[in-house]
N, C-alpha and C positions, 0 to 999 in steps of 0.2 A: 451380242450373239442373236441371230435371227430366231423367231419363234419356232420355225420349222426345224432348225438345228437343235433347239432345246428338246422338242418333242422326239426327234430322232434319237437323241442320246438316251432319254428316259425310257423309250419304248424298245429300241433295238440296240442300244449301247453304241450306235454310230458306225459309219463306214470308214471313218478316219480317226486317228488317235485323238483323244480328248483328255486333258489333264486339268484338274480343278486347282485353282490357286485360292487358298482360304485364308482370309485375314479378318479378325474380329469375331463375329458371331455367325454360325451357320446352323440354323434351326429349321425343323420342319421340312417344307418343300425345298428350301435352299440346300440342306444337307442331302436330301434325296437326289437332287441333281448331281451333286458331287459323287454320290455312291454309284451312279450309272457311268461315271467317267472311268477311264482306264488306269488312272492314278490320282492321288490327292497329295498336294504339297501345302503345308500350312505353317503359319507363324506360331511360335510357341505359346502365345497368349490366346490363341483362337479357342472358342468354345463351340462344342458340337453336341447336337441332341435332336431327338424326335419327340417333342412334347404334345403331340396331337391328342393324346388320350385325355389331357386336361380340358380339352374343348369338346369332348363327347364324340370324337371321330377317331379314325386310325390313320396312319400314314397312307397317302393315296397315290404316290408316284413311285411305287416299287420298294419303299423303305422296309416293309415287313419281310421282303424276300432277300434284299441285298445286304442289309445290315447283319443278319445271322451268318451269311456266307463270308463276310469279311472279318467279323470279330468273334464268331462262335455263338451258339444258341444261348448259353446262360447269360453272357454279357449283353447280347442284343435284347433279350427279354427284360433284363434289369433296366436297361436304358429306356425301353418303350413303356413298360408298365409303371415305372416310377417317374417317367418324364425327366430322367436324370441327364444333366449336362456333364460332359467330360472335357478336359483340356486337350489340346492337340498333342501334348507330351504323352498323356495317357492313351490317346488315340494311336500314337506311334507304337506304343508297347503292345496294344491289343490287335493291331493290324488295320485299323481304320484309316490311319494316315501313313503314307509311304515314306515321306521325308519332311524334315523341319527346315525352315529357312528364315533368315532375317527379313524384316519387312522390305528393306531396300533391294534384296536379291530375289524376292518371291516370284515376280513375273519372269525374270530371266531364268531362274531355276526350273520353273514350270514349263517354259518353252523348250528348254534343253531336254527335259524328260520326254516331251511329246516327240521331238525329233528322234530321240533314241528309240522310242517305241516304234516309230515309223520305219526306222532303219533296222529293226529287229535286234537292237542291242539290248533292249529291255523287253520283257514279255508283254504281249498284247493280251491283257487280262480282262475278261468279261466276268464281272462279279456274279451275274445271274446264273452263270454256268458252273460256278465253283461248288464243290460239295465237301472239300477236304476238312472244313471246320465244323461241319454239321454233326460228325460222328455217325455211328451206326443208327439204324432206324429204331432199335430197341432203346438205345441211349437217349435219342431225341424224344421218344415217347415218355420216358421216365422224367426227363426235364420238363416236358409240357404238363405232365400230371402234377408235378410239384408246383409249377407255376399256377395251375388252376386252383390248387389249394391256397396259394398265396393271395389270389385276387378275392377270395372270400373275405379277407381282412381289409385289403386296401381298395378294392373296387366293388364292394358288395352292391348288388342291384344296379350296377352301371354297365349297360350292355356293351360298350365299346371295349371293355377289358376282355370279356369272353370272345368277342368278335375278332379281336387282334390275335389271340391265340389260335382261334379256328383258322384264320388266314395263314398264319405261320405254319400250322400243321399241314394245311393243304399243299404248301410249297415243299415241305419236307418229304411228304409221301409221293406227290405226283410231279414234282419238279418246279423250278423257279417260274417258268412261263405260266403254268397252271395257277401258281400262287398269285402272280400279278393279275391274272384275269379275275380271280375271286376277290382279290383286294379291291380292284376297281368297282366291282358290283357292291361289295359291302360298304365301301367308302361313300358311294352315291346314296345308299340306303340310310346311312347314319347322318349325313349332312343336314337333311331337313327334320331330323328326329327331335322330339321335345327335349331330350337330354342335351343335345348339341345346342339347340336354341337357347336354353337356359345358361349353359356354361359359356357360350360365346358372348351372351349378354353381359355376364359378370366380368368376363375378360375385358371387353371393351369399356364397360362402365368404370372399372377400376382405373383404367388409363385416362379417363376424362376428369377424375376428381381434382386434379391439380390445375385444370383450366378454369381460372377464376377471372371473369370479366373485370376490367379495371385494375387488375393486379398483375397477372401473368402475361397480359397482352399489350402492356405499355413498356416504356423504356426504363423500367426499374431494374436494378441489380441487387441481389441479396448481399447483405453485409456478412462478414465472417464472424461466427460465434466462437470465440476462443476459450471462454470460461463461463460456467453456469453455476449459479447457487441454487440449492434445493432446500426449502424450509420444511422440516418435518422428516423424520427418519422411520416412520411407520411403514405399513404395507405398501402404500402408494409411493411415498417419498423414496423409500429404498429401491423400489422397482424402477422409478424414473432415473434415479442416480445410476443404477446398474446399466440401464440402456445407454446413458450418456457415456459412461466409462468404457464400455466395450466398443464404443464408436470413437474412442480416443479424444474425448472432450473432458478436460479437467473439471472437477466438481468440488464445490464447497458445500458441505452438509451441515446445516444448523439445527441444533436441538435445544431444548429448554434446560437440561441438566446433564451431568456426565453419564448418569445411568442410561438415560434415553439415547444419548449419543453413541455409547458403546453398543447398545442394542441395535441401533440403526446400522452401524458399521458391520456388526456381525451378520445382520440380515443381507447386506450387500455382498459380503463374502460368501454367504450361503447361496445367494442367487447365482453368483459366478460359478460356484461348484456345480450347481444344478445345470447351468448351461453346458458345462464340460460333460456331464453325464448324458445330456441330450445330444451331444455330438455337434453342438453349434458354436463351441468355443474351444480353442486349443488350451491344454492345461498350462502351458508356459505363459499364456496371456493373463492369468489371474493376478500374478504379482505385478505385472506391468499396469494392469487396470487399477489395482489398489494404490499404486504409487501416484496416480492422478487424483486421489481422493484426499481431501483435507476436512477434518471436523472442526467445528467452532460452536461456541455458546453465545456469541453475540454477532453484531453486524459489521465488525471491524474489517472482515475480509471481503465485504461486498463492494468496496470502493472501485474495483476494477473489473467487475463481472459484466458480461454482455447480455445476460439474461438471468432472471430469477424465476423459479417455478415454485409456487406455494402449494404444499401438499398436506395441509393439516386437516383436521376433522371439519365436517360441514356445520360450522358455527359462524353465523354472520358477524357478530361483534368482534370475534377473534380475527377473522379475515380482514375486516375493515381496519382494525388496529395494525395488522401486519403491513398492509399496503400503505397506510399513512406513514409508517416508519421507514419502509424501504425506499419510498419516493424521495425522502430527504437525503438518503445515504448513497444510493446507487448513482452512477454517472448518468448524464442526461440522455444518452443514446440507449441505455439499458432497457430491454423489453421486460415488462412486469407481467408475468403470466400466473394464472391460477388454475389448479387442477380440479376445481369444483366440478362435480358431475350434475349439479342441479340448480344452484343458486344463480339468479339473474345477475349478470356482471354489473349492471347499472347500480345495483344495491351494494355490491362489494366495493366499487370504486367511487361511491358518492361523496366520500370524505377526502378525496385526493384532487390534485390539480394537474395530473399527468394522464388524463384519460385517453390521450392519443396513443399511448404506448402500453395500455392495459389490454390484455387479451386472454382468452381462455385456451388452455392447453390441456384438454381432457384426455388423459390416457386411460386405458381400460386395464383392469387387473387380471393377471399380473403384468405390470407395465413393461417389463423387460422382455415379455414374450408376446403379448397380444399385439396384433399388427395395426390396429386402428388408432389414429390420432385425430380427435375432433377439435378443430380450431374454431373458436367462437369469437366473433367480432361484434362490437357495438357500433353505433352510428358514428362514434368518434375515434375508433381505432384506425391508426394510420395504415395506408397501403404498404408502407415499408415494413412495419411490424408484422403484418400478415405474410408478406413474401418471405421475410426472414424465418418465421416459424414454419412455413411450408418447407423451406430449405432444410431446416433442422430436422423436420420429420423425415425427409428423404435420407438424410445422413444416418438417422437412427433406423433406417429401413422400415419405416412405418408408411402406411397409406394415409396421407392427410386429406381430410374433408373439411372444407370451410363452410361454416353454418352461421346463421344469424343468432341473435341473443334473445332468449326467453327462458322461462323456468324449464329446466330439463334439456334445453337445446334441441337437437334433432333426435338422437338415439333414445335417451331416457324419457324425453317428452313423448315420443311415439310409443314407447314400450311401458309407460307407467300402467296402462290398463292390463298389461300382461300379468303382472303380479296381482293387481286388484281383482281382475276377472277370475283368477284361480281361487282367490279367497272368497269371492262372492259365491262361486259354485260350492265351495266347502260349506258355507253358511246355509246353502240350500239342501245339504245332505249328501253331496257327492264325495266319494272317498278320495282322500289326498293322494294315495298311491295309484289309484286308477287314473287320476288326472295326469300324474307324472308319466304313467305308461302311455297314455294317449298322445301326449305332447312329444315324448321321445320317439314314439313310433312314426310320428309325422316327419321326423328328421332332425329335431333339435338335439344338441349334445346331451341334454338331461332335462327333466321336467322342472317346472317352476319352483317346486318345494325343495327338491334336491339342490337346485341352483342357489336357493336362499341359504341352505345349510353351508354350501361351499363358500359363498362370499361373506357370510356372517349377517347378523341382524342389525348391526350398528348403524349402517348407512340408511337402511330402510326406516329405522326409528327416527333418525336425525332429520330426514326429509319429509316425513309423514305430514307434518303441519304445513310445510311449504307447498306441497301439492294441494292440500285441502284449500289453502288460501288462493292459489293460482287458478284452480280449475273448478271450483264451486260445485254445482250440483252434479257434474259428471264425474266427480271424484267419489269413489266408493270408500267410505270410512270403515276400517276394520281394526279390531283389537287383537287379532290372532297373533301377530308378531310380538306385541307387548306381553301377551299371556305366555307365549313360549319362553320369552326372556325371564319373566317372573317365575317360571317353573324351573329355572336353572339351566335352560337350554340355550346354547350359543352356536349350535351348528357344528360344523367340522372342527372348529377351533378348540372345543372342549370335548369333542367326540360324541356329542349328544344333541340331536335336533329332531327332525322328522325321521331321520335315519340314525343308526348307530355306526360310528366310525371307529374301527380298531386297526391298529398299524398292520399293514400287510394284507388286510382283508378288504373285500368289496363292501360298500355300505349296505346295511340291511335295514329294512323297515323296522321302526321301533314300536312294539305293541303298546308300550306305556304312554305313547303320545295320544292315544285315543281319548283318554279322559280330558285332556286339554281341549281337544277338538269338540267333544260333546259339550263342554262348558261354554266354549265359544259359540256354538250353535244356539244354546239356550239364551245367551245374552243378545245375539244378533236378531233373533226373532224374525227371520226372513222366510222360513219354510212355510209354504201355503198350508194353512190349517194345522201347522205344527208337524206336518209329515214330510219326509224327504221327497224331493222330486225324482222322477224317473226319466233319465235322458239316455239317448243313444250316444255312442262315443263320438260320432260325427258332430253331434250337437255340442258336446264338451269342447271339441277342437275349435269349432266356429265361435262359441261363446267366449273363448279366450283370445283367439286371433283376430276376429272381425272387429272388436273394439280397438285393437292395435292398428288395423288398417284405417279405421275411422279417424283415429288421432293423427295418423300419418297424413291423411287428407287435409287436416287442419294445418299441419306443418307445411305442406306444399302450398296451401291456399294463402298462408301468411308469409310466403317467401323465405321461410327459415332455411331452406335448402336451395341451391342453384338449379338443380334438376332432379327429377324423380329418381334417376338411376343412382344418385348420391345416397339416397335413402336405402336403396337395394344393397349397395356396398357396405353402408353403415350397419345394416341389419345382419349381413353375412359375417362381417369381420368383428363387429362389436357385440352382437348377441348370439352368434352361432346359428342364425337362420339358414336353413339348408340351401345350398346352391342347386341341389338336385336331390330327389329322394324317390324311392319306389313307394308308392302309396296307392290309395284307392281313389277313384274319381268321385267327385261330389255326388254324381248320380248313381254310383256303383252300389251304395248300400252296404259296404263291408264294414265290419265292426271289430273292435278289440273285445275279446271275451275276458272279463275279470270279475271275480266275485267280490263282494264287499269285504274289506280287509278287517275282519274281526281278529282279536289277538291270537286266536288259535290258528288262523290261516296266515297271519303275517310272517311267521317264522318259516313257513313252507314256500312262501311266494316271493318272487323277485321280478321287477319289471323286465329283466333280461330273459325270464323264462316264459312270460306271457306270449301267446302267439295269436296271430290274426285268424279269425274264423268268420265265415259269412253268416249273417242273419242271427247272431246271438246277442241278445240284449243283456244289460246289466240288471240283475234282480237283487232285491234287498234281502232275500232269504238265504243268500250265500251259494245258490245253485247256479249252474250254467244251463240254460234252457234255450231251446229254439224259439224264435219269435217270428211272426209273420213278416214277410218282405213287404216294404211299402208298395202300394199299388202302382203298377206301371213302371217299376224300376227293376232292372235286372242286375244280378250280382256279377261283377266283373273285376278283374285285377288288371291294373295297367300302370305304366310308368307316368308319374305326374311331375311336370316340371315345376321348379321352385324359382330359382334365379334371383332370389331376394324378395323382400316383403311386397313391394309395389308390383313387380313383375308377376309374382304369384297371384296377387289380388286381381290383376287384369286377366289372368287365365281363368279365375273363378267367375269374374264378371261383376261389375258394379251393381247392376240391377238385382242380382241375387243377394249380394251382401247388404244392400240397402233394405231389401224386403225382410231379411232375417232380423236386422237390427231394429227396424220399425216394430216388428212383432214383439221382440223382447222388451223394447222400451215400454210398450203398453202393459206388459206383464210384470216386469221387474224394475222399471223406473228409468230415470234419465241417464244412468251410466251408459246405456245402450243407444241413446238418442243419436240418430244419424246427423253428421255434419252437413252444412249447406253445400259444401264442395261435393261430397259423395252423392247427395240428392240430385244435384245438377248433372253430374256425370251419369247417374243411373237413368235419368229422364231423357238426356240427349244422346246417350249411346257412346259418348266419347270415352276412350280409355282413361283410367286414373292418371296414367303417366304422361298423357298428352299435355304439353304446356299451354297455359291460357295466356291471354294478353297481359294479365296482371303479374304473371310469373316472369315476364321479360325484364322487369325492373331489378335493380341491384338488391342484394340482401339487406334487410333492415332489422332493427332491434325492436323487440316487443317486450312489454312488461307482462 
């Protein structure tokens, strides 16, 4: 079809009958073109949708006006606000599709419809002029009011949601053509917006993670994984097994004793029930999935597996022993994978002879829900093993990211300063709950201390010495987690950590944790002159996140990731780093107001109740008071793009990050010392994400 014909259909709905023949996927502009046609014929498996809002924009070719006129206002709003796809069969029921056809008859049927429209046998329907499915003006306004309430939950602070409803309302009140004109203007305004830039970056970056030079661009074909063994039925092992089972891959679950095995099998069953409650698994699938599961207490069932995933605790001798054993029992083609989140793979496999098939398969907890799969390769891992694991990741509906080998790999390596930086600030006298508030206000799902409660303290304690050995002087040694555990606190698992967890209730700050924190500060002896430091909330944010950026620079410099955007996706999907958030510009001077959390105030306060106010500093007398605005800086609120860790860091600017880290390094020590990569980018003006010549070489392994 000529470009002028397409334009004519979209803008004027054409001077001759047009019928859309839809097979496969019709999304975004593709669906909008079909909406402007006089009829739509589709195969039953076709998928239809307008997902533009996920990219920070709205439909820009008449979709906001035509879809409500074809399917009704409630259904159209649901499809657009939720970026929901529907099948052609559902489209037939709601009026989006006029007829269904077999693939072989699709073109013939569509031509026949066009001829019948031209002959006036079928109506010449122009969707933009229809009003029969819009209802009365009062009904439409009621629906739009309800939709505006809904977007406070699903699209808070994201301008495209409100804009979409505004454009729809314009068409309802003033007619379809007026709506199209406003849609065009709003669409053009949103395309270059920070929100759209960030979301489009994440969208494209996620699609590039599986492009691995030397693996996916050569003539390798993935082998079929018919059966997988999982060693360990704890939190991670049961989650990994669940992900495999719901993807119809048979699983052998190995445990040490019958009690542990029964516990693991129950956790898998509970995981499946949870997926049903979330609406992501049909209830009749539970029994089918469990039929694919076999429990065992030894390696006798490992003789015919295609892959083993080890998911035991972070204990080096234990993991070395397991890999030495399974190497002898599993077939020669079997992939030997470890779910370690931290330990260098060269250490794990140093006692084996099959290093070409040993690989890291780092799932994130809960493994059956979290979308990221970090695939770790050593210098000896075979391309075939990497390709096979990428394929398994896709089958499990994960986003696989291939990274090089080092302590912590890409995600935990980059984010180890996140935990340590927050504990450093606590040692300097900053309140735990204020830190959580600042970080969650930035857009993270929760603050670092609530996150620690949720994931438990075990992993942090297990890897503490590993990080200290690997990272030397830039590792901040802290006993806070040890002291919390010694105080009988295990986080959410026993209902008591930094917060109190009661069934059916939101977590509440625990006032009794204050004495643990005070004792920690006495031992740490980091407060200048023994007095708490006074920091603005922007300082808190930067002192936690800038060291993360700094370590990410080292990850890129050492070629641990293929491209900077892989770190963006890893941070978004693995750590919950915001794709986009409404916040304050670095130069804006906006601050969170939060008094120090004394026991008396803790019970009245909650991070969800704190609100942003301009020019209010944190005072240690528990009062909220006005403070002077920094010279030459004006208070302003604006939408700040995130787009992942490195994308956000580039928006802040390497020179600024470098200057702040340099200043803190002089005051607080080498934890903040800027990396050579960051220093070089700050001085040359190159973005952190720009590849250097050394980043063109393949991924390599680092001790």
